[in-house]
N, CA, C, O and CB atoms as a CASP TS submission, in Angstrom:
PFRMAT TS
TARGET T0000
AUTHOR 0000-0000-0000
METHOD Language model
MODEL 1
PARENT N/A
ATOM      1  N   UNK     1       0.841  -1.171   0.000  1.00  0.00           N
ATOM      2  CA  UNK     1       0.000   0.000   0.000  1.00  0.00           C
ATOM      3  C   UNK     1       0.891   1.241   0.000  1.00  0.00           C
ATOM      4  O   UNK     1       1.958   1.258   0.614  1.00  0.00           O
ATOM      5  CB  UNK     1      -0.960  -0.005   1.217  1.00  0.00           C
ATOM      6  N   UNK     2       0.433   2.269  -0.696  1.00  0.00           N
ATOM      7  CA  UNK     2       1.146   3.548  -0.685  1.00  0.00           C
ATOM      8  C   UNK     2       0.199   4.635  -0.192  1.00  0.00           C
ATOM      9  O   UNK     2      -1.007   4.582  -0.431  1.00  0.00           O
ATOM     10  CB  UNK     2       1.704   3.898  -2.102  1.00  0.00           C
ATOM     11  N   UNK     3       0.765   5.619   0.498  1.00  0.00           N
ATOM     12  CA  UNK     3      -0.033   6.724   1.028  1.00  0.00           C
ATOM     13  C   UNK     3       0.023   7.883   0.037  1.00  0.00           C
ATOM     14  O   UNK     3       1.096   8.248  -0.445  1.00  0.00           O
ATOM     15  CB  UNK     3       0.479   7.168   2.441  1.00  0.00           C
ATOM     16  N   UNK     4      -1.136   8.455  -0.262  1.00  0.00           N
ATOM     17  CA  UNK     4      -1.239   9.626  -1.142  1.00  0.00           C
ATOM     18  C   UNK     4      -2.179  10.639  -0.492  1.00  0.00           C
ATOM     19  O   UNK     4      -2.899  10.313   0.453  1.00  0.00           O
ATOM     20  CB  UNK     4      -1.752   9.223  -2.575  1.00  0.00           C
ATOM     21  N   UNK     5      -2.166  11.869  -1.008  1.00  0.00           N
ATOM     22  CA  UNK     5      -2.945  12.956  -0.417  1.00  0.00           C
ATOM     23  C   UNK     5      -3.962  13.484  -1.415  1.00  0.00           C
ATOM     24  O   UNK     5      -3.615  13.852  -2.537  1.00  0.00           O
ATOM     25  CB  UNK     5      -2.025  14.091   0.054  1.00  0.00           C
ATOM     26  N   UNK     6      -5.217  13.517  -0.996  1.00  0.00           N
ATOM     27  CA  UNK     6      -6.283  14.078  -1.830  1.00  0.00           C
ATOM     28  C   UNK     6      -6.098  15.588  -1.962  1.00  0.00           C
ATOM     29  O   UNK     6      -5.295  16.183  -1.245  1.00  0.00           O
ATOM     30  CB  UNK     6      -7.679  13.753  -1.234  1.00  0.00           C
ATOM     31  N   UNK     7      -6.834  16.199  -2.870  1.00  0.00           N
ATOM     32  CA  UNK     7      -6.761  17.646  -3.058  1.00  0.00           C
ATOM     33  C   UNK     7      -7.233  18.406  -1.828  1.00  0.00           C
ATOM     34  O   UNK     7      -6.837  19.555  -1.635  1.00  0.00           O
ATOM     35  CB  UNK     7      -7.584  18.058  -4.261  1.00  0.00           C
ATOM     36  N   UNK     8      -8.074  17.795  -0.986  1.00  0.00           N
ATOM     37  CA  UNK     8      -8.565  18.453   0.231  1.00  0.00           C
ATOM     38  C   UNK     8      -7.644  18.208   1.430  1.00  0.00           C
ATOM     39  O   UNK     8      -8.035  18.453   2.572  1.00  0.00           O
ATOM     40  CB  UNK     8      -9.975  17.962   0.558  1.00  0.00           C
ATOM     41  N   UNK     9      -6.427  17.728   1.175  1.00  0.00           N
ATOM     42  CA  UNK     9      -5.369  17.507   2.169  1.00  0.00           C
ATOM     43  C   UNK     9      -5.549  16.255   3.033  1.00  0.00           C
ATOM     44  O   UNK     9      -4.743  16.036   3.937  1.00  0.00           O
ATOM     45  CB  UNK     9      -5.285  18.694   3.061  1.00  0.00           C
ATOM     46  N   UNK    10      -6.566  15.430   2.793  1.00  0.00           N
ATOM     47  CA  UNK    10      -6.692  14.187   3.553  1.00  0.00           C
ATOM     48  C   UNK    10      -5.860  13.103   2.880  1.00  0.00           C
ATOM     49  O   UNK    10      -5.724  13.081   1.657  1.00  0.00           O
ATOM     50  CB  UNK    10      -8.180  13.750   3.666  1.00  0.00           C
ATOM     51  N   UNK    11      -5.311  12.212   3.683  1.00  0.00           N
ATOM     52  CA  UNK    11      -4.488  11.139   3.124  1.00  0.00           C
ATOM     53  C   UNK    11      -5.270   9.837   3.102  1.00  0.00           C
ATOM     54  O   UNK    11      -6.186   9.624   3.897  1.00  0.00           O
ATOM     55  CB  UNK    11      -3.189  10.968   3.933  1.00  0.00           C
ATOM     56  N   UNK    12      -4.887   8.972   2.173  1.00  0.00           N
ATOM     57  CA  UNK    12      -5.469   7.636   2.087  1.00  0.00           C
ATOM     58  C   UNK    12      -4.442   6.717   1.457  1.00  0.00           C
ATOM     59  O   UNK    12      -3.421   7.183   0.951  1.00  0.00           O
ATOM     60  CB  UNK    12      -6.800   7.639   1.267  1.00  0.00           C
ATOM     61  N   UNK    13      -4.693   5.439   1.480  1.00  0.00           N
ATOM     62  CA  UNK    13      -3.753   4.481   0.908  1.00  0.00           C
ATOM     63  C   UNK    13      -4.378   3.755  -0.269  1.00  0.00           C
ATOM     64  O   UNK    13      -5.582   3.506  -0.318  1.00  0.00           O
ATOM     65  CB  UNK    13      -3.296   3.475   1.966  1.00  0.00           C
ATOM     66  N   UNK    14      -3.516   3.429  -1.208  1.00  0.00           N
ATOM     67  CA  UNK    14      -3.915   2.656  -2.390  1.00  0.00           C
ATOM     68  C   UNK    14      -3.053   1.407  -2.472  1.00  0.00           C
ATOM     69  O   UNK    14      -1.882   1.426  -2.093  1.00  0.00           O
ATOM     70  CB  UNK    14      -3.785   3.504  -3.695  1.00  0.00           C
ATOM     71  N   UNK    15      -3.628   0.339  -2.961  1.00  0.00           N
ATOM     72  CA  UNK    15      -2.856  -0.870  -3.209  1.00  0.00           C
ATOM     73  C   UNK    15      -2.081  -0.659  -4.508  1.00  0.00           C
ATOM     74  O   UNK    15      -2.671  -0.572  -5.585  1.00  0.00           O
ATOM     75  CB  UNK    15      -3.783  -2.144  -3.289  1.00  0.00           C
ATOM     76  N   UNK    16      -0.774  -0.578  -4.399  1.00  0.00           N
ATOM     77  CA  UNK    16       0.076  -0.268  -5.553  1.00  0.00           C
ATOM     78  C   UNK    16       0.017  -1.352  -6.626  1.00  0.00           C
ATOM     79  O   UNK    16       0.344  -1.090  -7.784  1.00  0.00           O
ATOM     80  CB  UNK    16       1.512  -0.078  -5.101  1.00  0.00           C
ATOM     81  N   UNK    17      -0.390  -2.549  -6.261  1.00  0.00           N
ATOM     82  CA  UNK    17      -0.475  -3.620  -7.260  1.00  0.00           C
ATOM     83  C   UNK    17      -1.573  -3.365  -8.282  1.00  0.00           C
ATOM     84  O   UNK    17      -1.549  -3.930  -9.375  1.00  0.00           O
ATOM     85  CB  UNK    17      -0.716  -4.956  -6.577  1.00  0.00           C
ATOM     86  N   UNK    18      -2.542  -2.511  -7.930  1.00  0.00           N
ATOM     87  CA  UNK    18      -3.656  -2.231  -8.834  1.00  0.00           C
ATOM     88  C   UNK    18      -3.482  -0.937  -9.624  1.00  0.00           C
ATOM     89  O   UNK    18      -4.382  -0.539 -10.365  1.00  0.00           O
ATOM     90  CB  UNK    18      -4.934  -2.168  -8.051  1.00  0.00           C
ATOM     91  N   UNK    19      -2.341  -0.282  -9.474  1.00  0.00           N
ATOM     92  CA  UNK    19      -2.123   0.963 -10.212  1.00  0.00           C
ATOM     93  C   UNK    19      -1.711   0.630 -11.637  1.00  0.00           C
ATOM     94  O   UNK    19      -0.720  -0.060 -11.880  1.00  0.00           O
ATOM     95  CB  UNK    19      -1.045   1.846  -9.518  1.00  0.00           C
ATOM     96  N   UNK    20      -2.495   1.138 -12.560  1.00  0.00           N
ATOM     97  CA  UNK    20      -2.228   0.915 -13.988  1.00  0.00           C
ATOM     98  C   UNK    20      -1.449   2.076 -14.589  1.00  0.00           C
ATOM     99  O   UNK    20      -0.576   1.881 -15.436  1.00  0.00           O
ATOM    100  CB  UNK    20      -3.540   0.714 -14.755  1.00  0.00           C
ATOM    101  N   UNK    21      -1.781   3.309 -14.135  1.00  0.00           N
ATOM    102  CA  UNK    21      -1.204   4.486 -14.789  1.00  0.00           C
ATOM    103  C   UNK    21      -1.134   5.633 -13.783  1.00  0.00           C
ATOM    104  O   UNK    21      -2.017   5.801 -12.942  1.00  0.00           O
ATOM    105  CB  UNK    21      -2.043   4.901 -16.041  1.00  0.00           C
ATOM    106  N   UNK    22      -0.053   6.423 -13.891  1.00  0.00           N
ATOM    107  CA  UNK    22       0.107   7.649 -13.109  1.00  0.00           C
ATOM    108  C   UNK    22       0.407   8.754 -14.117  1.00  0.00           C
ATOM    109  O   UNK    22       1.398   8.688 -14.844  1.00  0.00           O
ATOM    110  CB  UNK    22       1.260   7.518 -12.008  1.00  0.00           C
ATOM    111  N   UNK    23      -0.461   9.779 -14.158  1.00  0.00           N
ATOM    112  CA  UNK    23      -0.321  10.845 -15.148  1.00  0.00           C
ATOM    113  C   UNK    23      -0.425  12.207 -14.481  1.00  0.00           C
ATOM    114  O   UNK    23      -1.002  12.341 -13.402  1.00  0.00           O
ATOM    115  CB  UNK    23      -1.385  10.709 -16.248  1.00  0.00           C
ATOM    116  N   UNK    24       0.142  13.217 -15.137  1.00  0.00           N
ATOM    117  CA  UNK    24       0.024  14.609 -14.675  1.00  0.00           C
ATOM    118  C   UNK    24      -0.732  15.402 -15.712  1.00  0.00           C
ATOM    119  O   UNK    24      -0.374  15.399 -16.890  1.00  0.00           O
ATOM    120  CB  UNK    24       1.421  15.244 -14.409  1.00  0.00           C
ATOM    121  N   UNK    25      -1.797  16.096 -15.271  1.00  0.00           N
ATOM    122  CA  UNK    25      -2.651  16.825 -16.230  1.00  0.00           C
ATOM    123  C   UNK    25      -2.827  18.315 -15.982  1.00  0.00           C
ATOM    124  O   UNK    25      -3.582  18.813 -16.817  1.00  0.00           O
ATOM    125  CB  UNK    25      -3.980  16.212 -16.242  1.00  0.00           C
ATOM    126  N   UNK    26      -2.388  19.120 -15.145  1.00  0.00           N
ATOM    127  CA  UNK    26      -1.174  19.044 -14.342  1.00  0.00           C
ATOM    128  C   UNK    26      -1.359  18.349 -13.000  1.00  0.00           C
ATOM    129  O   UNK    26      -0.365  17.950 -12.393  1.00  0.00           O
ATOM    130  CB  UNK    26      -0.651  20.411 -14.112  1.00  0.00           C
ATOM    131  N   UNK    27      -2.597  18.185 -12.505  1.00  0.00           N
ATOM    132  CA  UNK    27      -2.758  17.424 -11.261  1.00  0.00           C
ATOM    133  C   UNK    27      -2.422  15.958 -11.530  1.00  0.00           C
ATOM    134  O   UNK    27      -2.654  15.450 -12.626  1.00  0.00           O
ATOM    135  CB  UNK    27      -4.213  17.566 -10.695  1.00  0.00           C
ATOM    136  N   UNK    28      -1.883  15.299 -10.535  1.00  0.00           N
ATOM    137  CA  UNK    28      -1.518  13.891 -10.686  1.00  0.00           C
ATOM    138  C   UNK    28      -2.782  13.042 -10.589  1.00  0.00           C
ATOM    139  O   UNK    28      -3.533  13.124  -9.618  1.00  0.00           O
ATOM    140  CB  UNK    28      -0.474  13.460  -9.607  1.00  0.00           C
ATOM    141  N   UNK    29      -2.998  12.227 -11.615  1.00  0.00           N
ATOM    142  CA  UNK    29      -4.157  11.333 -11.672  1.00  0.00           C
ATOM    143  C   UNK    29      -3.660   9.898 -11.680  1.00  0.00           C
ATOM    144  O   UNK    29      -2.836   9.518 -12.513  1.00  0.00           O
ATOM    145  CB  UNK    29      -5.040  11.624 -12.928  1.00  0.00           C
ATOM    146  N   UNK    30      -4.169   9.104 -10.745  1.00  0.00           N
ATOM    147  CA  UNK    30      -3.804   7.699 -10.641  1.00  0.00           C
ATOM    148  C   UNK    30      -4.992   6.881 -11.123  1.00  0.00           C
ATOM    149  O   UNK    30      -6.104   7.026 -10.615  1.00  0.00           O
ATOM    150  CB  UNK    30      -3.399   7.312  -9.175  1.00  0.00           C
ATOM    151  N   UNK    31      -4.748   6.019 -12.110  1.00  0.00           N
ATOM    152  CA  UNK    31      -5.795   5.146 -12.638  1.00  0.00           C
ATOM    153  C   UNK    31      -5.494   3.721 -12.202  1.00  0.00           C
ATOM    154  O   UNK    31      -4.383   3.226 -12.391  1.00  0.00           O
ATOM    155  CB  UNK    31      -5.893   5.247 -14.196  1.00  0.00           C
ATOM    156  N   UNK    32      -6.491   3.068 -11.617  1.00  0.00           N
ATOM    157  CA  UNK    32      -6.337   1.680 -11.189  1.00  0.00           C
ATOM    158  C   UNK    32      -6.810   0.737 -12.283  1.00  0.00           C
ATOM    159  O   UNK    32      -7.503   1.149 -13.213  1.00  0.00           O
ATOM    160  CB  UNK    32      -7.113   1.420  -9.887  1.00  0.00           C
ATOM    161  N   UNK    33      -6.435  -0.520 -12.167  1.00  0.00           N
ATOM    162  CA  UNK    33      -6.862  -1.522 -13.144  1.00  0.00           C
ATOM    163  C   UNK    33      -8.370  -1.719 -13.123  1.00  0.00           C
ATOM    164  O   UNK    33      -8.936  -2.252 -14.078  1.00  0.00           O
ATOM    165  CB  UNK    33      -6.164  -2.848 -12.879  1.00  0.00           C
ATOM    166  N   UNK    34      -9.027  -1.298 -12.050  1.00  0.00           N
ATOM    167  CA  UNK    34     -10.486  -1.402 -11.940  1.00  0.00           C
ATOM    168  C   UNK    34     -11.194  -0.275 -12.681  1.00  0.00           C
ATOM    169  O   UNK    34     -12.416  -0.301 -12.828  1.00  0.00           O
ATOM    170  CB  UNK    34     -10.904  -1.396 -10.476  1.00  0.00           C
ATOM    171  N   UNK    35     -10.430   0.719 -13.150  1.00  0.00           N
ATOM    172  CA  UNK    35     -11.015   1.868 -13.829  1.00  0.00           C
ATOM    173  C   UNK    35     -11.208   3.065 -12.920  1.00  0.00           C
ATOM    174  O   UNK    35     -11.496   4.161 -13.400  1.00  0.00           O
ATOM    175  CB  UNK    35     -12.325   1.486 -14.428  1.00  0.00           C
ATOM    176  N   UNK    36     -11.055   2.880 -11.609  1.00  0.00           N
ATOM    177  CA  UNK    36     -11.175   3.998 -10.671  1.00  0.00           C
ATOM    178  C   UNK    36     -10.031   4.978 -10.881  1.00  0.00           C
ATOM    179  O   UNK    36      -8.898   4.588 -11.164  1.00  0.00           O
ATOM    180  CB  UNK    36     -11.190   3.494  -9.210  1.00  0.00           C
ATOM    181  N   UNK    37     -10.354   6.264 -10.735  1.00  0.00           N
ATOM    182  CA  UNK    37      -9.341   7.304 -10.892  1.00  0.00           C
ATOM    183  C   UNK    37      -9.304   8.157  -9.642  1.00  0.00           C
ATOM    184  O   UNK    37     -10.340   8.456  -9.048  1.00  0.00           O
ATOM    185  CB  UNK    37      -9.621   8.174 -12.139  1.00  0.00           C
ATOM    186  N   UNK    38      -8.091   8.551  -9.243  1.00  0.00           N
ATOM    187  CA  UNK    38      -7.896   9.396  -8.075  1.00  0.00           C
ATOM    188  C   UNK    38      -6.990  10.562  -8.460  1.00  0.00           C
ATOM    189  O   UNK    38      -5.943  10.365  -9.076  1.00  0.00           O
ATOM    190  CB  UNK    38      -7.291   8.585  -6.890  1.00  0.00           C
ATOM    191  N   UNK    39      -7.396  11.774  -8.097  1.00  0.00           N
ATOM    192  CA  UNK    39      -6.575  12.958  -8.319  1.00  0.00           C
ATOM    193  C   UNK    39      -5.937  13.299  -6.979  1.00  0.00           C
ATOM    194  O   UNK    39      -6.626  13.437  -5.968  1.00  0.00           O
ATOM    195  CB  UNK    39      -7.423  14.170  -8.893  1.00  0.00           C
ATOM    196  N   UNK    40      -4.608  13.435  -6.981  1.00  0.00           N
ATOM    197  CA  UNK    40      -3.882  13.629  -5.728  1.00  0.00           C
ATOM    198  C   UNK    40      -2.938  14.823  -5.827  1.00  0.00           C
ATOM    199  O   UNK    40      -2.581  15.273  -6.916  1.00  0.00           O
ATOM    200  CB  UNK    40      -3.098  12.364  -5.360  1.00  0.00           C
ATOM    201  N   UNK    41      -2.544  15.322  -4.649  1.00  0.00           N
ATOM    202  CA  UNK    41      -1.591  16.438  -4.583  1.00  0.00           C
ATOM    203  C   UNK    41      -0.159  16.002  -4.847  1.00  0.00           C
ATOM    204  O   UNK    41       0.659  16.800  -5.305  1.00  0.00           O
ATOM    205  CB  UNK    41      -1.670  17.106  -3.230  1.00  0.00           C
ATOM    206  N   UNK    42       0.146  14.748  -4.564  1.00  0.00           N
ATOM    207  CA  UNK    42       1.507  14.237  -4.726  1.00  0.00           C
ATOM    208  C   UNK    42       1.913  14.282  -6.201  1.00  0.00           C
ATOM    209  O   UNK    42       1.093  14.055  -7.090  1.00  0.00           O
ATOM    210  CB  UNK    42       1.617  12.790  -4.177  1.00  0.00           C
ATOM    211  N   UNK    43       3.179  14.577  -6.441  1.00  0.00           N
ATOM    212  CA  UNK    43       3.657  14.607  -7.831  1.00  0.00           C
ATOM    213  C   UNK    43       3.736  13.185  -8.375  1.00  0.00           C
ATOM    214  O   UNK    43       3.801  12.221  -7.612  1.00  0.00           O
ATOM    215  CB  UNK    43       5.048  15.304  -7.929  1.00  0.00           C
ATOM    216  N   UNK    44       3.729  13.065  -9.690  1.00  0.00           N
ATOM    217  CA  UNK    44       3.839  11.753 -10.334  1.00  0.00           C
ATOM    218  C   UNK    44       5.154  11.085  -9.940  1.00  0.00           C
ATOM    219  O   UNK    44       5.204   9.868  -9.765  1.00  0.00           O
ATOM    220  CB  UNK    44       3.743  11.887 -11.874  1.00  0.00           C
ATOM    221  N   UNK    45       6.220  11.878  -9.799  1.00  0.00           N
ATOM    222  CA  UNK    45       7.523  11.331  -9.412  1.00  0.00           C
ATOM    223  C   UNK    45       7.465  10.753  -8.000  1.00  0.00           C
ATOM    224  O   UNK    45       8.035   9.693  -7.740  1.00  0.00           O
ATOM    225  CB  UNK    45       8.614  12.417  -9.498  1.00  0.00           C
ATOM    226  N   UNK    46       6.771  11.452  -7.076  1.00  0.00           N
ATOM    227  CA  UNK    46       6.629  10.951  -5.707  1.00  0.00           C
ATOM    228  C   UNK    46       5.827   9.650  -5.684  1.00  0.00           C
ATOM    229  O   UNK    46       6.188   8.703  -4.986  1.00  0.00           O
ATOM    230  CB  UNK    46       5.951  12.007  -4.815  1.00  0.00           C
ATOM    231  N   UNK    47       4.756   9.613  -6.441  1.00  0.00           N
ATOM    232  CA  UNK    47       3.924   8.410  -6.495  1.00  0.00           C
ATOM    233  C   UNK    47       4.723   7.247  -7.075  1.00  0.00           C
ATOM    234  O   UNK    47       4.681   6.140  -6.538  1.00  0.00           O
ATOM    235  CB  UNK    47       2.648   8.662  -7.336  1.00  0.00           C
ATOM    236  N   UNK    48       5.442   7.485  -8.153  1.00  0.00           N
ATOM    237  CA  UNK    48       6.252   6.426  -8.764  1.00  0.00           C
ATOM    238  C   UNK    48       7.313   5.919  -7.801  1.00  0.00           C
ATOM    239  O   UNK    48       7.572   4.717  -7.734  1.00  0.00           O
ATOM    240  CB  UNK    48       6.913   6.931 -10.047  1.00  0.00           C
ATOM    241  N   UNK    49       7.929   6.830  -7.057  1.00  0.00           N
ATOM    242  CA  UNK    49       8.937   6.447  -6.068  1.00  0.00           C
ATOM    243  C   UNK    49       8.322   5.571  -4.986  1.00  0.00           C
ATOM    244  O   UNK    49       8.931   4.584  -4.573  1.00  0.00           O
ATOM    245  CB  UNK    49       9.579   7.692  -5.441  1.00  0.00           C
ATOM    246  N   UNK    50       7.131   5.915  -4.522  1.00  0.00           N
ATOM    247  CA  UNK    50       6.447   5.121  -3.495  1.00  0.00           C
ATOM    248  C   UNK    50       6.059   3.743  -4.026  1.00  0.00           C
ATOM    249  O   UNK    50       6.110   2.755  -3.292  1.00  0.00           O
ATOM    250  CB  UNK    50       5.198   5.860  -2.993  1.00  0.00           C
ATOM    251  N   UNK    51       5.673   3.675  -5.295  1.00  0.00           N
ATOM    252  CA  UNK    51       5.335   2.390  -5.906  1.00  0.00           C
ATOM    253  C   UNK    51       6.565   1.487  -5.913  1.00  0.00           C
ATOM    254  O   UNK    51       6.477   0.313  -5.554  1.00  0.00           O
ATOM    255  CB  UNK    51       4.794   2.588  -7.348  1.00  0.00           C
ATOM    256  N   UNK    52       7.704   2.031  -6.320  1.00  0.00           N
ATOM    257  CA  UNK    52       8.948   1.248  -6.360  1.00  0.00           C
ATOM    258  C   UNK    52       9.329   0.793  -4.954  1.00  0.00           C
ATOM    259  O   UNK    52       9.718  -0.359  -4.761  1.00  0.00           O
ATOM    260  CB  UNK    52      10.100   2.077  -6.987  1.00  0.00           C
ATOM    261  N   UNK    53       9.223   1.685  -3.975  1.00  0.00           N
ATOM    262  CA  UNK    53       9.523   1.319  -2.583  1.00  0.00           C
ATOM    263  C   UNK    53       8.613   0.181  -2.112  1.00  0.00           C
ATOM    264  O   UNK    53       9.064  -0.742  -1.433  1.00  0.00           O
ATOM    265  CB  UNK    53       9.363   2.547  -1.654  1.00  0.00           C
ATOM    266  N   UNK    54       7.330   0.255  -2.476  1.00  0.00           N
ATOM    267  CA  UNK    54       6.383  -0.802  -2.104  1.00  0.00           C
ATOM    268  C   UNK    54       6.785  -2.124  -2.749  1.00  0.00           C
ATOM    269  O   UNK    54       6.821  -3.154  -2.076  1.00  0.00           O
ATOM    270  CB  UNK    54       4.943  -0.418  -2.520  1.00  0.00           C
ATOM    271  N   UNK    55       7.086  -2.106  -4.044  1.00  0.00           N
ATOM    272  CA  UNK    55       7.492  -3.324  -4.734  1.00  0.00           C
ATOM    273  C   UNK    55       8.736  -3.932  -4.089  1.00  0.00           C
ATOM    274  O   UNK    55       8.830  -5.149  -3.934  1.00  0.00           O
ATOM    275  CB  UNK    55       7.753  -3.034  -6.214  1.00  0.00           C
ATOM    276  N   UNK    56       9.688  -3.076  -3.714  1.00  0.00           N
ATOM    277  CA  UNK    56      10.897  -3.577  -3.062  1.00  0.00           C
ATOM    278  C   UNK    56      10.579  -4.152  -1.688  1.00  0.00           C
ATOM    279  O   UNK    56      11.159  -5.163  -1.293  1.00  0.00           O
ATOM    280  CB  UNK    56      11.939  -2.462  -2.937  1.00  0.00           C
ATOM    281  N   UNK    57       9.662  -3.517  -0.951  1.00  0.00           N
ATOM    282  CA  UNK    57       9.299  -3.985   0.388  1.00  0.00           C
ATOM    283  C   UNK    57       8.653  -5.363   0.349  1.00  0.00           C
ATOM    284  O   UNK    57       8.868  -6.175   1.249  1.00  0.00           O
ATOM    285  CB  UNK    57       8.358  -2.994   1.054  1.00  0.00           C
ATOM    286  N   UNK    58       7.865  -5.632  -0.683  1.00  0.00           N
ATOM    287  CA  UNK    58       7.219  -6.944  -0.798  1.00  0.00           C
ATOM    288  C   UNK    58       8.049  -7.892  -1.659  1.00  0.00           C
ATOM    289  O   UNK    58       7.607  -8.988  -2.003  1.00  0.00           O
ATOM    290  CB  UNK    58       5.810  -6.797  -1.388  1.00  0.00           C
ATOM    291  N   UNK    59       9.257  -7.450  -2.000  1.00  0.00           N
ATOM    292  CA  UNK    59      10.232  -8.220  -2.773  1.00  0.00           C
ATOM    293  C   UNK    59       9.719  -8.647  -4.133  1.00  0.00           C
ATOM    294  O   UNK    59      10.107  -9.691  -4.658  1.00  0.00           O
ATOM    295  CB  UNK    59      10.644  -9.430  -2.004  1.00  0.00           C
ATOM    296  N   UNK    60       8.849  -7.837  -4.696  1.00  0.00           N
ATOM    297  CA  UNK    60       8.343  -8.120  -6.032  1.00  0.00           C
ATOM    298  C   UNK    60       9.445  -7.945  -7.065  1.00  0.00           C
ATOM    299  O   UNK    60       9.474  -8.652  -8.073  1.00  0.00           O
ATOM    300  CB  UNK    60       7.153  -7.212  -6.362  1.00  0.00           C
ATOM    301  N   UNK    61      10.353  -7.003  -6.817  1.00  0.00           N
ATOM    302  CA  UNK    61      11.437  -6.747  -7.756  1.00  0.00           C
ATOM    303  C   UNK    61      12.656  -7.615  -7.489  1.00  0.00           C
ATOM    304  O   UNK    61      13.684  -7.441  -8.145  1.00  0.00           O
ATOM    305  CB  UNK    61      11.828  -5.298  -7.703  1.00  0.00           C
ATOM    306  N   UNK    62      12.570  -8.553  -6.536  1.00  0.00           N
ATOM    307  CA  UNK    62      13.724  -9.400  -6.242  1.00  0.00           C
ATOM    308  C   UNK    62      13.848 -10.558  -7.223  1.00  0.00           C
ATOM    309  O   UNK    62      14.899 -11.195  -7.294  1.00  0.00           O
ATOM    310  CB  UNK    62      13.631  -9.936  -4.826  1.00  0.00           C
ATOM    311  N   UNK    63      12.800 -10.839  -7.977  1.00  0.00           N
ATOM    312  CA  UNK    63      12.817 -11.910  -8.957  1.00  0.00           C
ATOM    313  C   UNK    63      13.506 -11.401 -10.229  1.00  0.00           C
ATOM    314  O   UNK    63      13.016 -10.459 -10.851  1.00  0.00           O
ATOM    315  CB  UNK    63      11.369 -12.413  -9.262  1.00  0.00           C
ATOM    316  N   UNK    64      14.631 -12.005 -10.626  1.00  0.00           N
ATOM    317  CA  UNK    64      15.359 -11.506 -11.819  1.00  0.00           C
ATOM    318  C   UNK    64      14.538 -11.566 -13.102  1.00  0.00           C
ATOM    319  O   UNK    64      14.782 -10.782 -14.019  1.00  0.00           O
ATOM    320  CB  UNK    64      16.630 -12.306 -12.018  1.00  0.00           C
ATOM    321  N   UNK    65      13.577 -12.472 -13.185  1.00  0.00           N
ATOM    322  CA  UNK    65      12.749 -12.570 -14.390  1.00  0.00           C
ATOM    323  C   UNK    65      11.801 -11.385 -14.500  1.00  0.00           C
ATOM    324  O   UNK    65      11.532 -10.906 -15.602  1.00  0.00           O
ATOM    325  CB  UNK    65      11.952 -13.878 -14.388  1.00  0.00           C
ATOM    326  N   UNK    66      11.293 -10.910 -13.369  1.00  0.00           N
ATOM    327  CA  UNK    66      10.412  -9.744 -13.361  1.00  0.00           C
ATOM    328  C   UNK    66      11.207  -8.481 -13.660  1.00  0.00           C
ATOM    329  O   UNK    66      10.729  -7.595 -14.369  1.00  0.00           O
ATOM    330  CB  UNK    66       9.689  -9.614 -12.006  1.00  0.00           C
ATOM    331  N   UNK    67      12.443  -8.396 -13.111  1.00  0.00           N
ATOM    332  CA  UNK    67      13.294  -7.228 -13.345  1.00  0.00           C
ATOM    333  C   UNK    67      13.762  -7.167 -14.791  1.00  0.00           C
ATOM    334  O   UNK    67      14.134  -6.096 -15.272  1.00  0.00           O
ATOM    335  CB  UNK    67      14.501  -7.251 -12.407  1.00  0.00           C
ATOM    336  N   UNK    68      13.751  -8.289 -15.487  1.00  0.00           N
ATOM    337  CA  UNK    68      14.222  -8.307 -16.864  1.00  0.00           C
ATOM    338  C   UNK    68      15.664  -8.750 -16.990  1.00  0.00           C
ATOM    339  O   UNK    68      16.230  -8.713 -18.082  1.00  0.00           O
ATOM    340  CB  UNK    68      14.064  -6.954 -17.473  1.00  0.00           C
ATOM    341  N   UNK    69      16.274  -9.174 -15.876  1.00  0.00           N
ATOM    342  CA  UNK    69      17.646  -9.664 -15.924  1.00  0.00           C
ATOM    343  C   UNK    69      17.659 -11.036 -16.567  1.00  0.00           C
ATOM    344  O   UNK    69      16.825 -11.887 -16.259  1.00  0.00           O
ATOM    345  CB  UNK    69      18.273  -9.715 -14.511  1.00  0.00           C
ATOM    346  N   UNK    70      18.587 -11.239 -17.440  1.00  0.00           N
ATOM    347  CA  UNK    70      18.744 -12.527 -18.080  1.00  0.00           C
ATOM    348  C   UNK    70      19.878 -13.271 -17.405  1.00  0.00           C
ATOM    349  O   UNK    70      20.966 -12.726 -17.226  1.00  0.00           O
ATOM    350  CB  UNK    70      19.003 -12.372 -19.591  1.00  0.00           C
ATOM    351  N   UNK    71      19.627 -14.513 -17.032  1.00  0.00           N
ATOM    352  CA  UNK    71      20.678 -15.326 -16.434  1.00  0.00           C
ATOM    353  C   UNK    71      21.360 -16.102 -17.544  1.00  0.00           C
ATOM    354  O   UNK    71      20.714 -16.678 -18.419  1.00  0.00           O
ATOM    355  CB  UNK    71      20.109 -16.286 -15.342  1.00  0.00           C
ATOM    356  N   UNK    72      22.689 -16.100 -17.483  1.00  0.00           N
ATOM    357  CA  UNK    72      23.463 -16.867 -18.463  1.00  0.00           C
ATOM    358  C   UNK    72      23.444 -18.330 -18.069  1.00  0.00           C
ATOM    359  O   UNK    72      23.794 -18.689 -16.945  1.00  0.00           O
ATOM    360  CB  UNK    72      24.924 -16.345 -18.566  1.00  0.00           C
ATOM    361  N   UNK    73      23.034 -19.166 -19.000  1.00  0.00           N
ATOM    362  CA  UNK    73      23.050 -20.592 -18.740  1.00  0.00           C
ATOM    363  C   UNK    73      24.228 -21.168 -19.490  1.00  0.00           C
ATOM    364  O   UNK    73      24.388 -20.958 -20.693  1.00  0.00           O
ATOM    365  CB  UNK    73      21.711 -21.277 -19.161  1.00  0.00           C
ATOM    366  N   UNK    74      25.056 -21.901 -18.754  1.00  0.00           N
ATOM    367  CA  UNK    74      26.240 -22.490 -19.374  1.00  0.00           C
ATOM    368  C   UNK    74      26.195 -23.983 -19.339  1.00  0.00           C
ATOM    369  O   UNK    74      27.117 -24.641 -19.821  1.00  0.00           O
ATOM    370  CB  UNK    74      27.489 -22.009 -18.700  1.00  0.00           C
TER
END
């Protein structure tokens, strides 16, 4: 889960696994795979950084196949 801030200054959490897209219009809009959209005060860079931190915390990026690393087989 990542914490983000609504335009009215209240915070809430989103499950980062369901985030499909993060865009700036100039407000940051987060679109989930369910189609729900959230407009937040946090910059797109901050949201992306929190997503990466979440993935690292749950070790989603620890799998070399997901990261795109190729293992040499000899």
